[in-house]
C-alpha positions in Angstrom: 44.6 -28.4 40.0 48.0 -29.2 38.6 47.7 -32.3 36.1 45.0 -35.6 36.4 41.7 -34.6 37.4 39.8 -34.7 40.7 39.8 -37.6 43.0 36.5 -38.5 41.8 37.6 -38.3 38.2 40.3 -40.2 38.7 38.4 -43.2 40.6 35.5 -43.3 38.7 34.1 -42.0 42.5 34.5 -45.2 43.4 37.5 -46.2 45.8 38.5 -44.1 48.9 42.0 -45.6 48.7 44.3 -43.3 46.3 47.9 -44.0 46.4 50.9 -41.3 45.2 54.5 -41.2 45.7 57.2 -38.7 46.8 59.4 -37.6 43.8 62.4 -37.0 46.4 62.4 -40.3 47.5 64.0 -41.5 44.0 66.9 -39.6 44.5 66.9 -38.5 40.5 66.4 -34.8 39.0 62.8 -33.7 39.3 61.7 -34.2 35.9 63.2 -37.9 35.7 61.6 -39.0 39.3 58.1 -37.6 38.0 58.4 -39.4 34.4 59.5 -42.7 36.7 56.3 -42.2 39.0 54.2 -41.7 35.9 55.4 -44.9 34.4 54.4 -46.9 37.4 50.9 -46.1 37.2 50.6 -43.4 40.1 49.0 -40.2 39.5 49.9 -38.1 42.7 52.8 -36.8 43.6 54.4 -35.2 46.5 57.9 -33.3 46.2 59.7 -30.9 48.3 59.7 -27.4 47.2 63.7 -27.1 47.4 66.6 -27.4 45.0 65.0 -26.7 41.1 61.4 -26.4 42.2 62.2 -24.0 45.4 60.1 -20.7 45.3 63.2 -18.8 44.8 64.4 -20.6 41.9 61.3 -21.4 40.0 59.8 -18.5 38.3 56.8 -18.0 37.4 57.6 -19.0 33.6 58.8 -22.1 35.2 56.2 -22.9 37.2 54.1 -22.9 34.1 56.3 -25.0 32.5 56.4 -27.5 35.4 52.1 -27.0 35.4 52.4 -28.3 31.4 55.0 -31.0 32.1 53.1 -32.6 34.9 49.5 -32.5 32.6 51.5 -33.8 29.7 52.2 -36.8 32.2 49.0 -37.2 33.7 50.4 -36.4 37.1 48.8 -34.3 40.0 51.0 -32.4 42.7 49.0 -32.6 45.6 51.5 -31.7 48.5 54.4 -29.8 48.6 57.4 -30.1 51.2 57.5 -26.4 52.8 60.6 -26.3 55.5 64.3 -26.1 54.5 66.6 -28.3 56.8 69.4 -26.3 58.4 67.7 -22.7 57.9 67.1 -20.6 60.7 63.4 -20.2 61.9 63.0 -16.9 60.2 63.9 -18.4 57.4 62.0 -21.3 57.6 58.9 -19.1 58.1 59.6 -17.3 55.1 60.1 -20.3 53.1 57.1 -21.9 53.9 55.5 -18.3 52.8 57.3 -18.7 49.9 56.2 -22.2 49.1 52.4 -21.5 50.1 51.9 -18.9 47.5 53.6 -21.3 44.8 51.4 -23.7 45.7 48.2 -21.7 45.1 49.7 -20.8 42.0 50.2 -24.3 41.0 46.9 -25.4 42.3 48.6 -27.7 45.0 46.4 -28.2 48.0 48.8 -29.0 50.7 52.1 -28.1 52.1 53.6 -30.0 54.7 56.1 -28.3 57.5 58.3 -30.7 59.7 58.8 -29.9 63.4 62.1 -31.3 63.3 63.3 -28.7 60.6 61.8 -26.2 62.9 64.3 -26.9 65.6 61.9 -29.6 67.6 64.0 -32.4 68.9 62.6 -36.0 69.8 64.2 -36.7 72.6 61.2 -36.3 74.8 58.1 -37.0 72.2 55.8 -35.8 74.7 56.7 -32.4 75.5 55.0 -29.7 74.0 57.5 -27.2 71.6 58.7 -23.8 72.4 57.3 -20.4 72.2 59.7 -19.4 69.5 58.3 -22.7 67.4 54.6 -21.7 68.0 54.9 -18.2 66.9 56.6 -19.6 63.5 53.6 -22.1 63.3 51.1 -19.0 64.0 52.9 -17.2 61.2 52.9 -20.3 58.7 49.1 -20.6 59.5 48.2 -16.9 58.6 49.8 -17.5 55.5 48.1 -20.8 54.8 44.8 -18.8 55.7 45.7 -16.3 53.0 46.2 -18.3 50.0 43.7 -20.9 51.2 46.0 -24.0 51.4 46.2 -26.9 53.8 49.2 -26.5 56.5 50.0 -30.5 57.2 52.6 -30.5 60.4 54.1 -33.9 60.7 54.1 -36.3 63.5 57.8 -36.6 63.8 59.6 -35.5 66.8 56.0 -35.3 68.7 53.3 -37.9 70.0 49.9 -37.4 68.6 48.4 -36.0 71.4 51.0 -32.9 71.6 50.4 -32.4 67.7 46.7 -31.8 68.5 47.1 -30.0 71.2 49.6 -27.5 69.0 47.2 -27.9 66.2 44.2 -26.4 68.6 46.7 -24.0 70.2 47.3 -22.7 66.9 43.9 -22.1 66.5 43.6 -22.0 62.4 41.4 -24.6 60.1 43.6 -24.6 58.0 46.5 -26.0 59.9 46.0 -30.2 60.1 48.7 -32.9 60.7 50.4 -34.9 58.2 50.5 -38.6 59.5 53.0 -41.4 58.9 52.5 -44.9 60.8 56.5 -45.5 60.6 57.2 -42.8 62.7 54.9 -44.0 65.4 56.4 -47.6 65.2 59.6 -46.4 64.5 59.5 -44.5 67.9 57.7 -47.4 70.2 54.1 -46.3 69.7 51.1 -47.8 68.3 48.4 -47.2 65.5 45.8 -46.2 68.1 47.2 -43.3 68.9 46.3 -41.7 65.4 42.7 -41.2 66.8 43.8 -38.4 68.9 44.3 -37.1 65.4 41.2 -38.5 63.9 39.4 -34.7 63.3 42.7 -33.4 62.0 44.2 -35.3 59.2 45.3 -33.0 56.3 47.6 -35.4 54.8 48.5 -39.2 55.1 51.6 -40.9 54.1 52.5 -44.7 54.7 56.1 -46.2 54.7 57.0 -49.3 57.4 59.3 -49.5 60.2 60.6 -52.0 62.9 59.4 -51.1 66.0 61.7 -49.1 68.2 62.1 -48.1 72.2 63.1 -44.6 73.6 66.2 -45.5 74.1 66.9 -47.1 70.4 64.6 -46.1 67.7 63.7 -48.4 65.1 64.5 -48.2 61.5 62.4 -47.8 58.1 62.3 -51.1 56.0 60.6 -51.8 52.8 57.0 -51.9 52.9 55.2 -55.1 54.2 58.4 -55.8 56.2 58.1 -53.9 59.3 55.4 -53.8 62.0 53.0 -51.7 60.5 49.4 -53.1 60.5 48.8 -51.7 56.7 45.3 -53.0 57.1 44.5 -51.0 60.4 46.2 -48.1 59.5 44.0 -47.7 56.1 41.0 -48.8 58.2 41.7 -46.0 60.7 41.7 -43.7 57.9 38.4 -44.4 56.5 37.3 -44.0 59.9 38.5 -40.7 60.0 37.4 -39.6 57.0 40.0 -39.1 54.7 39.7 -38.3 51.0 42.8 -37.5 50.0 45.6 -39.8 48.4 48.2 -41.7 50.8 51.5 -41.4 49.6 54.0 -44.1 49.5 57.3 -42.8 51.4 60.6 -44.4 51.4 63.5 -42.1 52.7 66.1 -44.9 52.9 66.7 -47.4 50.0 69.3 -48.5 47.9 66.4 -49.8 45.4 64.1 -46.9 45.5 62.1 -47.5 42.4 61.6 -51.2 42.5 60.4 -50.6 46.2 57.9 -48.4 45.1 56.6 -50.4 42.5 56.3 -53.6 44.9 54.7 -51.3 47.7 52.2 -50.1 44.8 51.0 -53.4 44.1 51.0 -54.2 47.5 48.4 -51.7 48.7 46.7 -52.1 45.4 45.9 -55.8 46.6 45.2 -54.6 50.0 42.5 -51.6 48.5 40.6 -54.6 46.6 40.8 -56.5 50.1 39.4 -53.7 52.1 36.9 -52.5 49.6 35.6 -56.1 48.6 36.5 -55.8 45.1 
């Protein structure tokens, strides 16, 4: 485990609502992004395994330095993004496998993979995925099993019932779902469809969006300014028994750091309301 202690240690065994952030959303060099997140008082971090922290670039010495840097900041790296936009399917399998190995070395529990990066197109989100992508996911699942990591498949590009079926077809306990309410709202769905994944949630993110339609996708907006019912979302996570941190994400913003701070404050107030504190 990299920095920060266990969930129980960091919450006094109390709150089930713990928040983290995505380092890449700040669009800063990775160390600057991590330091900024620590200054905001967040302790759990997600980062894409690309650039300076890609498995190919980050040597064993570099991984030790990263672990120490995180520990010095009081941060815990809880998830790594394990796909690489633009790479071939074979390259994706190799990159995900290396990321899973690096996650084991760093003590990171979850590696997420994007179906969109693997080639799934959201033109028909109710359709299944091709056999080539299923074969790639099975290879990734084998590596997740060998490394004892959770492989979390993102909901982008497919509806929850399709992702549920995909996870069941891969048939590996290490394969779970990475859920994002903005993906659902932005594609014209509603949060109740998440119950299709109630038994399979491995990682949860939180973003906001304005609702879309199949012919006109919605768009991401700052947290609290869209149509994601945050209370309903977090009550759903509680129903699912989800205990990992929920990661505040913002893919497109001109003011990512102030928006992250505002989102943190909003969610902490929501947590107090839900938990009666």
